[in-house]
C-alpha positions in Angstrom: 39.9 5.6 -16.4 43.0 8.0 -16.3 40.9 10.7 -16.3 38.3 10.4 -13.6 39.0 12.8 -10.7 37.4 10.6 -8.5 39.5 7.4 -9.6 42.9 9.7 -9.0 41.4 10.6 -5.4 40.9 6.5 -4.7 44.4 6.2 -5.6 45.7 8.9 -3.6 47.1 10.8 -6.8 45.2 14.2 -5.7 45.2 15.3 -1.9 42.2 15.3 0.0 40.8 15.1 3.6 40.2 11.7 3.5 38.1 10.6 6.7 38.2 7.0 6.2 39.1 4.3 3.7 38.7 0.4 3.7 39.4 -2.2 0.3 36.3 -0.8 -1.6 35.4 2.7 -0.9 37.2 6.0 0.2 35.3 8.9 2.3 36.7 12.5 1.9 35.1 15.9 2.9 34.2 17.7 -0.4 36.2 20.7 -1.9 33.0 22.5 -2.4 30.6 21.5 0.8 26.9 22.3 0.6 27.6 22.3 4.3 30.6 22.2 6.5 31.4 18.1 7.1 29.5 17.7 3.4 31.4 14.4 2.5 31.4 12.0 -0.5 31.9 8.2 -0.3 32.7 6.8 -3.4 33.8 3.2 -4.7 37.2 2.7 -5.4 35.9 0.9 -8.5 35.2 2.7 -11.3 31.4 2.9 -12.4 29.6 5.8 -14.0 26.8 6.1 -11.1 25.2 3.7 -8.9 22.9 2.2 -11.3 26.2 0.9 -12.8 27.8 0.0 -10.1 28.2 -3.6 -8.8 26.0 -4.9 -5.9 29.0 -5.7 -4.0 30.5 -1.9 -4.8 26.6 -0.6 -3.6 26.7 -2.5 -0.6 30.2 -1.3 0.3 29.4 2.1 -0.1 25.8 1.7 2.0 28.2 0.0 4.6 30.8 3.2 4.9 27.7 6.2 4.7 26.3 3.8 7.6 30.0 4.1 9.6 30.4 8.0 8.9 27.0 9.5 8.7 26.6 9.4 12.6 30.3 10.7 13.1 29.8 13.5 10.5 26.8 14.4 12.1 27.9 14.7 15.6 31.1 16.1 14.6 28.7 19.0 13.3 27.0 19.4 15.9 23.9 18.7 12.7 20.7 17.5 13.6 20.2 15.3 10.9 22.1 14.4 7.6 20.7 13.9 3.7 22.4 11.0 2.2 21.5 11.6 -1.4 23.2 10.3 -5.1 22.7 12.3 -8.4 22.3 10.1 -11.1 22.8 11.6 -14.6 23.6 15.8 -15.6 19.7 16.3 -15.8 19.7 15.1 -11.4 23.4 17.4 -10.9 25.7 14.9 -11.3 29.1 16.6 -12.2 31.5 13.8 -11.1 30.7 10.5 -13.4 32.0 8.3 -10.9 29.8 6.3 -8.0 29.3 8.3 -5.1 26.6 9.1 -2.6 26.8 12.7 -0.7 26.5 13.3 3.2 25.2 16.5 4.2 24.9 17.6 8.0 21.8 19.8 8.2 20.6 22.0 10.9 17.3 23.7 11.5 16.6 26.7 9.6 20.0 25.6 7.7 18.4 27.6 4.6 18.7 23.9 2.5 15.4 23.8 1.5 13.4 20.4 0.9 12.4 19.4 -2.5 9.2 20.9 -3.7 6.7 18.6 -4.1 3.7 18.4 -6.5 0.3 17.1 -6.6 -0.5 13.8 -8.3 -4.0 12.1 -8.7 -4.4 8.3 -8.0 -5.2 8.1 -11.7 -2.2 9.7 -12.5 -0.5 7.9 -10.0 -1.9 4.3 -11.2 -0.9 5.2 -14.8 2.6 6.0 -14.3 3.1 2.9 -11.9 1.7 0.8 -14.5 4.3 2.1 -16.6 7.1 1.7 -14.2 6.0 -2.2 -13.1 6.1 -3.0 -17.1 9.7 -1.8 -17.3 10.6 -4.2 -14.6 
């Protein structure tokens, strides 16, 4: 993937503030952070998103998140963090390479939680049946 920005970052062809690296993952600070300390954990193997990644690469990414997130939280004085992935353009994915965001969170930091909608038990059951059929 010659044109993939994250592949270039994984190969150190582009400078970054790298926080951690092992044989399967690289972690660096986002250049356009949501909050200071916003880190990206990427797989070194190219896949367009986490749904297309190998099981081994996903495990490696999650192991790295588990290692890095507490350090990010502590270094930023945060009270917690969001660990999230945007899968697909409709979900806000911009770089089509497997990655997770670690975003430090503080009380009243201006980042609202997702809005919630009500769903009846009938609506949930109907949708649940559709999803189960697709599995």
